[in-house]
N, C-alpha and C positions, 0 to 999 in steps of 0.2 A: 558354539554360536547359538544353537537352539536353546541351550540352557540360559544364556544371557537374555535372549528375547523373552523367554518364559518368566524369568525373574523380574524383568522390567514390566511385563504385562501384569503379573500378579501382585508384585510387591514394590513396584516402581517408586511409590511415594516414600518407601522406607529405605531405599537404596541411595545413599549420597553419591553423586558423581564428582569426585574430588580430582585434584590435579594428578594425584598418584594413579588413580584409575585410568585417566586419559593417557598418561605416560605409559602405563602398562599396555594399553591397547595400541598405542602408536609404536611401541617396541615389538609387538607381535608380528613376526615375519610371515606366519602362515595365514592368519585371518585378520591382520591389523586393519586393513581397508574396510572389511565388512563390519568389524566391531565399532570402529570410529563412525561409520555410516549409520549403524544402528543407534548408537548413543546420540548422534546429532539429530537423527530422525525422531527419536522418542523423547529426548530431553534437551534439545538444542540450546535453549536459553540457559540451561544449567551447566553446560559443558564448558569448563574453564580452558580456554586456549591461550596458554601463557608462553612466554619465551622459552621456558624449559620444555614444554610440550613440543614446540616446534623443533627445538634442538634434538630431542629424542627421535622425533619422526624423521628428521634429516639423516639420522644414522641408521635408519631401517633400510637395509639394502634390498630386502625382499620386495617391497612395494612402495618405495619412497615417493615416487611421482604421484601415485594415487592418493596416498595418505596426506601428503602435503597439499594436494589440490583440494581435498575435502576440508582440511583445516583452514586453508587460506581463503576459501570461498565464504567462510563464516566471518 
């Protein structure tokens, strides 16, 4: 989590936030909620929230409610 925040802080303009990145974050059962929140906080306008992202998030049994809430609030 700290590494992602550091990367976005230092090299954020060089790091593309693609659908695959968001799907990987949504799939993360351990820190998915935190990673999604960080991406939305730092790069909200650039975070693609697609049907596929929502489907992946819906399958995340670890923190599905929290991740879905973050995604759908956007």
